C-alpha positions as CSV (number, residue, x, y, z in Angstrom):
1,M,79.6,103.5,-195.6
2,S,81.0,100.0,-196.0
3,E,80.5,97.3,-193.5
4,Q,84.0,96.3,-193.3
5,A,85.6,99.8,-193.2
6,P,86.8,101.0,-190.0
7,I,85.1,104.2,-188.6
8,P,87.2,107.2,-188.1
9,L,87.1,108.4,-184.4
10,T,85.7,111.9,-185.7
11,E,82.7,110.2,-187.5
12,R,81.2,108.0,-184.5
13,S,78.7,110.3,-183.5
14,L,77.1,110.0,-187.0
15,I,77.0,106.0,-186.6
16,D,73.2,106.2,-185.9
17,V,72.1,109.0,-188.1
18,H,73.8,106.8,-190.9
19,N,71.5,103.9,-189.6
20,L,68.6,106.2,-189.9
21,I,69.3,107.2,-193.4
22,T,69.6,103.5,-194.3
23,H,66.5,102.5,-192.9
24,Y,64.5,105.3,-194.2
25,Q,61.4,104.4,-196.3
26,E,59.8,105.9,-199.1
27,N,56.6,107.0,-197.0
28,G,58.9,109.0,-194.7
29,E,58.6,106.7,-191.7
30,Y,60.7,103.7,-190.0
31,Q,60.0,100.2,-189.2
32,Q,58.8,100.3,-185.5
33,W,61.1,97.3,-184.7
34,F,64.0,99.5,-186.0
35,I,63.2,102.4,-183.9
36,D,62.6,100.3,-180.9
37,D,66.0,98.7,-181.0
38,L,67.6,102.0,-182.2
39,L,66.4,103.6,-178.9
40,E,67.8,101.1,-176.9
41,N,71.2,102.2,-178.6
42,Y,70.5,105.8,-177.3
43,V,69.4,104.8,-173.8
44,T,72.7,102.7,-173.4
45,A,74.8,105.5,-174.5
46,V,73.1,108.0,-172.3
47,K,73.7,105.9,-169.3
48,E,77.3,105.2,-170.1
49,A,77.8,108.8,-170.9
50,G,76.1,110.5,-168.5
51,I,74.9,108.1,-165.6
52,P,77.7,106.0,-164.0
53,N,75.2,104.7,-161.5
54,A,73.1,103.2,-164.1
55,I,72.6,99.4,-164.7
56,H,71.1,99.0,-168.2
57,T,69.0,96.0,-169.2
58,A,68.4,95.1,-172.7
59,E,66.6,92.4,-174.2
60,H,67.3,90.6,-177.5
61,P,64.5,88.3,-179.0
62,Y,65.3,85.0,-180.2
63,R,63.8,84.7,-183.7
64,W,64.2,84.0,-187.4
65,T,67.5,85.5,-189.0
66,G,66.0,85.3,-192.5
67,E,68.3,82.6,-193.7
68,H,68.0,78.6,-193.8
69,D,70.4,75.9,-192.9
70,D,71.7,73.0,-195.3
71,Q,68.3,71.1,-194.8
72,G,66.2,74.2,-195.3
73,R,65.3,74.7,-191.7
74,P,65.1,78.3,-190.4
75,I,67.8,79.5,-188.5
76,N,66.9,81.6,-185.2
77,A,69.2,83.8,-183.4
78,F,69.4,86.6,-180.9
79,M,68.5,89.5,-182.9
80,W,69.1,93.4,-182.5
81,L,68.8,96.1,-185.1
82,G,68.3,93.2,-187.8
83,R,71.6,91.7,-187.1
84,T,72.5,88.7,-184.8
85,V,74.3,89.6,-181.5
86,I,77.3,87.6,-183.2
87,Q,77.3,89.9,-186.0
88,H,77.1,92.7,-183.7
89,A,80.3,91.7,-181.7
90,E,81.9,91.1,-185.2
91,S,81.1,94.9,-186.2
92,G,83.3,95.8,-182.9
93,R,86.2,95.3,-185.3
94,R,85.0,98.7,-186.9
95,F,85.6,100.6,-183.9
96,H,88.9,99.7,-182.7
97,S,92.7,100.0,-184.6
98,H,95.1,98.9,-182.1
99,Q,95.9,95.2,-182.0
100,S,95.4,94.8,-178.4
101,A,91.7,96.4,-178.9
102,L,91.0,94.1,-181.8
103,E,92.1,90.9,-179.5
104,R,89.4,92.1,-177.1
105,V,86.7,92.1,-179.8
106,D,87.9,88.6,-180.6
107,V,87.0,87.5,-177.1
108,E,83.6,89.6,-177.5
109,I,82.6,87.3,-180.4
110,D,83.8,84.1,-178.5
111,E,81.3,85.2,-176.0
112,A,78.5,86.0,-178.4
113,Q,78.9,82.7,-180.0
114,Y,79.0,80.7,-176.5
115,E,75.5,79.0,-176.1
116,Q,74.5,79.0,-172.5
117,S,71.7,76.9,-170.7
118,V,68.4,78.5,-169.5
119,D,69.3,77.4,-166.0
120,V,72.5,79.5,-165.7
121,A,73.6,83.0,-165.5
122,K,76.6,83.9,-167.8
123,V,79.0,86.7,-166.5
124,F,81.3,88.6,-168.4
125,I,84.0,90.8,-167.0
126,S,85.8,93.2,-169.2
127,P,88.4,95.3,-167.2
128,R,90.0,98.4,-168.7
129,M,93.1,97.9,-170.6
130,S,96.2,97.5,-168.3
131,E,99.9,98.4,-169.0
132,S,100.4,94.8,-169.9
133,D,98.0,95.1,-172.5
134,A,98.8,98.4,-174.1
135,P,100.0,102.1,-172.9
136,Y,97.6,104.2,-171.1
137,N,97.3,106.6,-174.1
138,V,96.4,103.6,-176.5
139,A,93.8,102.6,-174.2
140,K,92.6,106.0,-173.9
141,E,92.4,106.5,-177.8
142,E,90.4,103.3,-177.8
143,N,88.0,104.4,-174.9
144,L,89.4,101.5,-172.8
145,A,91.1,103.2,-170.1
146,D,89.0,104.2,-167.2
147,E,86.1,102.1,-166.7
148,D,85.4,98.1,-166.2
149,A,82.5,96.7,-168.1
150,V,80.7,93.9,-166.4
151,R,77.5,92.2,-167.5
152,I,75.3,89.3,-166.8
153,T,73.2,87.3,-169.4
154,T,70.3,85.0,-169.0
155,V,68.0,83.1,-171.4
156,I,64.4,83.2,-171.0
157,S,62.4,80.5,-172.2
158,D,58.4,79.6,-172.0
159,R,56.7,76.8,-170.1
160,E,57.7,74.2,-172.9
161,G,61.2,75.1,-172.8
162,N,61.2,77.4,-175.9
163,V,64.0,80.0,-176.1
164,L,62.1,83.3,-176.4
165,K,64.8,85.9,-175.7
166,R,68.1,86.8,-174.0
167,R,68.1,89.4,-171.1
168,M,71.6,91.4,-170.6
169,Q,72.2,93.3,-167.6
170,A,75.3,95.7,-167.8
171,A,77.0,98.5,-165.9
172,L,80.3,100.3,-165.9
173,V,82.5,100.2,-162.4
174,R,85.4,102.4,-162.0
175,D,88.6,101.9,-159.4
176,I,88.7,97.9,-159.2
177,P,92.2,97.2,-159.7
178,L,93.0,94.3,-162.0
179,Q,94.7,92.2,-159.3
180,A,91.4,92.4,-157.3
181,W,89.4,90.6,-160.2
182,V,92.4,88.1,-160.2
183,A,92.1,87.2,-156.8
184,F,88.2,87.2,-156.8
185,L,88.4,84.7,-159.6
186,A,91.0,82.7,-158.0
187,D,89.2,82.1,-154.6
188,P,87.3,79.0,-154.6
189,N,84.5,80.8,-152.4
190,N,83.7,83.0,-155.0
191,P,80.2,83.1,-156.4
192,F,81.0,80.5,-159.0
193,K,82.3,78.1,-155.9
194,K,85.6,77.2,-157.8
195,S,89.1,78.8,-158.1
196,I,89.5,80.2,-161.8
197,K,93.2,81.0,-162.7
198,V,93.8,83.3,-165.6
199,E,96.6,83.0,-168.3
200,N,98.3,86.4,-167.1
201,P,97.4,88.0,-164.1
202,N,98.6,91.3,-165.4
203,S,96.2,91.2,-168.4
204,A,93.0,92.5,-168.5
205,L,92.5,90.2,-171.7
206,S,93.1,87.2,-169.9
207,V,90.3,88.0,-167.4
208,M,88.1,88.6,-170.4
209,K,89.1,85.0,-171.8
210,A,87.8,83.3,-168.6
211,H,84.4,84.1,-169.5
212,R,83.2,80.3,-170.4
213,Q,84.1,79.6,-166.7
214,L,81.8,82.1,-165.2
215,E,78.4,80.5,-165.1
216,I,76.4,80.6,-162.1
217,P,73.3,79.2,-161.3
218,N,70.2,81.7,-161.7
219,G,69.4,83.6,-158.5
220,T,72.6,82.8,-157.0
221,L,73.2,86.6,-156.9
222,K,70.5,88.1,-155.0
223,E,71.0,91.7,-156.6
224,G,72.5,90.7,-159.8
225,L,75.5,93.0,-160.9
226,V,75.3,94.7,-157.5
227,S,75.9,91.5,-155.7
228,L,79.0,90.6,-158.2
229,I,80.7,94.3,-158.0
230,E,79.9,94.2,-154.1
231,A,81.8,90.7,-153.8
232,A,84.6,91.7,-155.9
233,S,85.1,95.0,-153.8
234,A,86.3,92.8,-151.0
235,Y,89.4,92.0,-152.9
236,I,90.8,95.2,-153.1
237,D,93.6,96.1,-151.0
238,D,94.1,99.8,-151.3
239,P,91.3,101.4,-148.8
240,I,90.7,104.6,-151.2
241,S,89.7,102.3,-154.0
242,R,87.4,100.1,-152.0
243,L,85.7,102.9,-150.5
244,S,85.2,104.4,-154.1
245,V,83.9,101.0,-155.1
246,E,81.7,100.4,-152.0
247,Q,80.2,104.1,-152.8
248,Q,79.3,103.0,-156.4
249,V,77.7,99.9,-155.1
250,E,75.4,102.3,-152.9
251,R,74.6,104.1,-156.0
252,F,73.8,101.2,-158.0
253,R,71.1,100.2,-155.5
254,E,69.3,103.6,-156.3
255,S,66.1,103.3,-158.2
256,Q,67.1,101.8,-161.6
257,I,63.3,102.3,-162.7
258,D,63.8,106.2,-162.2
259,I,67.1,106.2,-163.8
260,D,65.8,104.4,-166.8
261,T,62.9,106.8,-167.0
262,K,65.2,109.8,-166.9
263,A,67.5,108.3,-169.5
264,R,65.1,107.1,-171.9
265,N,63.5,110.6,-171.9
266,V,67.1,112.1,-173.0
267,A,67.2,109.2,-175.4
268,K,64.2,110.0,-177.2
269,R,64.9,113.7,-177.5
270,W,68.5,112.5,-178.9
271,L,66.7,110.2,-181.2
272,A,64.5,113.0,-182.6
273,F,67.4,115.4,-183.3
274,D,69.4,112.8,-185.1
275,K,66.3,112.1,-187.2
276,E,66.1,115.6,-188.1
277,L,70.2,115.4,-188.9
278,A,69.4,112.3,-191.0
279,N,66.4,113.9,-192.7
280,S,68.7,117.0,-193.4
281,W,71.8,115.0,-194.7
282,R,69.4,112.9,-196.9
283,T,67.9,116.1,-198.5
284,G,71.2,118.3,-198.4
285,Q,68.9,120.9,-196.6
286,A,68.7,121.4,-192.8
287,T,65.3,121.2,-191.5
288,Y,63.7,123.9,-189.2
289,A,64.7,121.7,-186.1
290,I,68.4,121.8,-187.0
291,E,68.5,125.6,-188.0
292,R,66.6,126.4,-184.7
293,F,69.4,124.5,-182.9
294,I,72.2,126.3,-184.7
295,H,70.6,130.0,-183.8
296,S,69.5,128.9,-180.5
297,L,73.3,128.7,-179.2
298,G,74.2,132.0,-180.7
299,D,77.5,133.2,-179.4
300,K,78.2,129.9,-177.9
301,W,79.8,128.6,-181.2
302,T,83.7,129.0,-181.5
303,D,85.1,130.9,-184.3
304,E,85.8,127.7,-186.1
305,D,82.4,126.4,-185.4
306,L,80.8,129.8,-186.9
307,A,83.1,129.5,-190.1
308,I,81.6,126.2,-190.7
309,I,78.2,127.2,-190.2
310,R,78.5,130.4,-192.2
311,S,79.9,128.4,-195.0
312,H,76.9,126.5,-195.2
313,Q,74.4,129.4,-195.5
314,Q,73.0,129.5,-198.9
315,P,73.1,133.0,-200.6
316,G,69.6,134.1,-201.8
317,K,68.1,131.0,-199.8
318,P,67.0,130.6,-196.3
319,G,68.5,127.9,-194.2
320,F,71.5,125.9,-194.3
321,H,72.9,123.5,-196.8
322,M,73.7,120.1,-195.1
323,T,76.9,118.2,-195.4
324,P,78.9,115.7,-193.3
325,Q,81.0,118.3,-192.0
326,L,78.0,120.3,-190.6
327,A,76.1,117.4,-189.4
328,L,79.2,116.2,-187.2
329,L,79.4,119.3,-185.7
330,L,76.1,119.6,-184.6
331,A,75.9,115.9,-183.6
332,E,78.7,116.2,-181.3
333,A,77.3,119.7,-179.8
334,K,73.9,118.1,-179.1
335,Q,75.7,115.0,-177.6
336,N,77.7,117.5,-175.2
337,I,74.4,119.0,-174.1
338,L,72.3,116.0,-173.5
339,W,74.8,114.0,-171.9
340,T,75.2,117.0,-169.4
341,R,71.5,116.9,-168.9
342,A,71.4,113.3,-168.1
343,A,74.2,113.8,-165.6
344,L,72.6,116.5,-163.7
345,I,69.3,115.2,-163.2
346,T,70.8,111.9,-161.9
347,D,73.3,113.4,-159.5
348,N,76.7,112.8,-161.6
349,E,79.1,114.0,-159.1
350,S,81.9,114.7,-161.5
351,V,79.7,116.8,-163.6
352,L,77.9,118.4,-160.8
353,Q,81.4,119.4,-159.6
354,Q,82.0,121.6,-162.6
355,F,78.9,124.0,-161.7
356,D,78.3,126.2,-158.7
357,A,75.4,125.1,-156.5
358,Q,72.9,128.0,-157.7
359,S,73.6,126.7,-161.5
360,V,72.9,123.0,-160.4
361,A,70.0,123.8,-158.9
362,K,68.4,125.8,-161.9
363,L,69.6,123.4,-164.4
364,K,68.4,120.3,-162.7
365,R,65.0,121.9,-162.1
366,N,65.2,123.1,-166.0
367,E,65.7,119.3,-166.8
368,E,62.8,118.2,-164.7
369,E,60.4,120.4,-166.3
370,V,61.6,119.6,-169.7
371,Q,61.1,115.8,-169.1
372,F,57.8,116.8,-167.8
373,A,57.0,118.5,-170.8
374,Y,58.1,115.9,-173.2
375,D,56.2,113.0,-171.6
376,R,53.2,115.3,-172.0
377,G,53.7,116.2,-175.7
378,Y,54.6,119.5,-175.3
379,E,58.1,119.3,-177.5
380,Y,57.1,122.3,-179.3
381,Q,56.4,124.5,-176.7
382,I,58.9,123.8,-174.2
383,Q,61.8,125.0,-176.5
384,T,62.1,128.5,-174.8
385,I,62.9,126.7,-171.4
386,E,65.1,124.1,-173.2
387,N,67.2,126.7,-175.1
388,R,68.1,129.2,-172.5
389,A,69.4,126.4,-170.4
390,D,71.2,124.9,-173.0
391,R,73.3,127.9,-173.3
392,K,74.3,128.1,-169.8
393,I,75.3,124.5,-170.4
394,A,77.4,125.4,-173.4
395,Q,78.9,128.2,-171.6
396,Q,80.2,125.9,-169.0
397,N,82.1,123.4,-171.5
398,V,81.4,120.6,-169.3
399,K,83.6,117.4,-169.4
400,V,81.3,114.4,-169.7
401,G,81.3,111.1,-170.9
402,G,82.2,107.3,-170.5
403,G,81.8,103.7,-172.0
404,C,82.0,103.2,-175.4
405,S,81.0,106.8,-176.5
406,G,84.4,108.0,-174.8
407,S,84.2,111.6,-173.7
408,N,82.5,114.3,-175.4
409,R,84.4,116.0,-178.3
410,H,82.8,119.1,-179.0
411,K,84.2,122.3,-177.4
412,F,81.8,125.6,-176.8
413,R,83.1,128.9,-176.6
414,G,82.8,129.0,-173.1
415,N,83.2,132.3,-171.0
416,D,85.3,134.9,-172.8
417,E,85.8,136.6,-169.4
418,D,87.7,134.0,-167.6
419,S,88.2,130.4,-169.2
420,G,88.7,128.9,-165.6
421,T,86.1,126.9,-164.1
422,E,85.9,129.4,-161.2
423,G,85.4,132.3,-163.5
424,A,83.0,130.7,-165.5
425,N,80.8,129.6,-162.4
426,Q,80.6,133.5,-161.1
427,E,79.6,134.5,-164.5
428,L,77.1,131.7,-165.5
429,S,74.1,133.1,-164.4
430,N,74.9,136.3,-166.5
431,S,77.0,135.2,-169.3
432,N,74.4,133.8,-171.6
433,R,72.5,136.9,-171.9
434,Q,71.7,138.1,-175.3
435,E,72.8,141.7,-174.8
436,K,76.3,140.4,-174.2
437,W,76.6,138.5,-177.7
438,K,79.0,140.0,-180.1
439,T,76.8,141.4,-182.8
440,K,77.4,143.6,-185.7
441,K,75.4,145.4,-188.7
442,G,74.2,143.2,-191.1
443,T,71.3,141.9,-193.2
444,C,68.9,139.3,-191.6
445,V,69.4,135.6,-192.9
446,V,65.9,135.0,-192.4
447,R,64.6,135.4,-196.1
448,N,61.3,137.0,-195.3
449,C,62.4,139.0,-192.1
450,P,60.2,142.6,-192.2
451,T,64.0,144.0,-191.6
452,R,65.3,143.1,-194.9
453,P,66.9,144.4,-196.8
454,N,68.0,146.9,-194.2
455,R,70.8,146.5,-192.2
456,V,70.3,145.7,-188.5
457,R,71.9,144.3,-185.4
458,V,72.4,140.7,-186.2
459,G,73.9,138.1,-183.9
460,P,76.9,135.6,-184.6
461,C,74.8,133.5,-186.9
462,G,73.4,136.5,-188.8
463,V,70.0,136.7,-187.4
464,C,68.3,139.7,-186.4
465,M,68.3,140.4,-182.6
466,E,65.2,142.5,-182.8
467,R,62.7,140.2,-184.1
468,C,63.9,136.6,-185.4
469,Q,66.4,135.7,-182.8
470,K,63.5,136.3,-180.3
471,I,61.1,134.2,-182.5
472,Y,63.8,131.4,-182.4
473,D,64.1,131.5,-178.8
474,E,60.5,131.0,-178.1
475,G,60.4,127.7,-180.3
476,K,58.8,129.4,-183.3
477,D,60.0,129.5,-186.8
478,P,60.5,133.3,-188.2
479,S,60.5,132.4,-191.6
480,R,56.7,131.1,-191.3
481,T,55.5,134.2,-189.7
482,S,54.2,137.3,-191.0
483,G,56.8,139.3,-192.5
484,R,54.5,142.7,-192.8
485,Q,56.0,144.5,-189.7
486,T,59.4,146.2,-189.5
487,S,62.4,146.7,-187.3
488,G,61.4,145.9,-183.4
489,Y,58.7,143.7,-184.4
490,K,57.7,141.6,-181.3
491,E,55.5,138.7,-182.2
492,K,53.2,137.5,-179.0
493,I,53.3,134.0,-178.5
494,P,50.9,133.4,-175.5
495,R,50.5,129.6,-176.4
496,T,54.1,128.7,-175.9
497,R,54.5,130.8,-172.7
498,E,51.3,129.8,-171.1
499,V,52.2,126.0,-171.8
500,A,55.4,126.9,-170.4
501,Q,54.2,128.0,-167.3
502,H,51.5,125.3,-167.0
503,I,54.4,123.1,-167.2
504,K,56.5,124.6,-164.5
505,S,53.4,125.0,-162.0
506,E,52.4,121.2,-162.7
507,A,56.0,120.1,-162.4
508,L,56.5,122.1,-159.3
509,T,53.2,120.5,-157.9
510,K,54.4,117.1,-158.3
511,R,58.0,117.6,-156.7
512,R,56.2,119.3,-153.7
513,L,53.9,116.1,-153.4
514,R,56.8,113.8,-153.7
515,E,58.6,115.7,-150.8
516,V,55.3,115.6,-148.8
517,A,55.3,111.7,-149.3
518,I,58.9,111.4,-148.4
519,G,58.3,113.4,-145.3
520,S,55.4,111.4,-144.5
521,A,57.3,108.1,-144.7
522,A,59.9,109.5,-142.6
523,V,57.4,110.3,-139.9
524,K,55.8,106.9,-140.1
525,S,59.2,105.3,-139.9
526,T,60.2,107.2,-136.7
527,H,57.0,106.3,-135.1
528,A,57.0,102.8,-135.7
């Protein structure tokens, strides 16, 4: 993939998979700095796509770039993923095609080149595209139509004044009219203590261009971005928009440590999945984890999805051949599910509204248990709990997304009985039952299945329902289990079930302790 070639919209879900393939080492490992930096990409994407009340903090170390100047002195810069922040800003050109969006990238590059003092915080305001900049449909295509991006950057140094790193705090906010940003900047009583005029008050690009004037002494904004957004909200004339922003401000005040912990857990699972995709693509053969993901969703794949999946099954061989086409399908499907999980566990209202209350409670509890399990190293055993909930999420065909990633692109089959949200909600608790799957007579695709070569009841992906699908659902690999038994085979997997029950019990205890602690605090507050 050429560094200069624009990235088609349909391939953006595979960017980090390409990164993983590029940085793969012969020993089968990755350099730790690369994984650390890449994980931050995933955390940022999870927050932007699923957690609108998240404020993300990233740090870029100031270190040697690997190059020297004309005098032979090492050139240092703020680095991230092996490139300077300026190079990263320049790479933004690969994500846009419309001229108005490319002009915004030019401003981003100028902002990255700007050298600020260690004594000041640098504010950057990037409002969503206005009609003066481009029509709404163009802005939507460029993922620049719905949110304003705001960030504050500070430079960190040691006691001797040597620059160590830069710290960037960023968030997305909705419903601040462009006119409010313009009025906020023009008021000499704003946090910058000066009136800042923009070239064109109807252009979001003009507001972005004002960034060199948006310096403020460190510590001026007591709550950082929250204080900045709250100050701007005072300039909103429309009461409905102002109320929306005020509510967002209150949600920004929720524990960002808790939000980051939850987002990071989802991001680690996303990164682990993309590692499997990268390894599959590199070798041309789907790994077991990828194969399990395909089979776990059963009849939630659309007819078009199943046509692609079946075309990658290998006659006479187990598993799937991996190609960019299949990798893209699976990457987008996994993103849809993980973004939804992040949204549910952090009370993203736009996602919660797409489920009924009972389903929300179940899915949130499931994600709590899954996160609890992953944090304690039970990734393998927790697959049963995770897979069943994933089918419920797929059933609902949730609309989720935001920021640079845009909205989720993959669509699952959803509810066959009723494609509407209300009907889907009514059926949600029952529709993912495997007895409702569309099955047929066929030969199980698992090569060493004891039912072969007989024709048995197989699911949408060609896996027998009596033995192999059940083993997949338990998080086990049916191709690695004994093939001596025949149809009706049921393998006991006590370890998985016992661990899952332990996780549920431990997670429930943790929740109860937290509820007791909250209740005790409330009592103390009342008596005080």
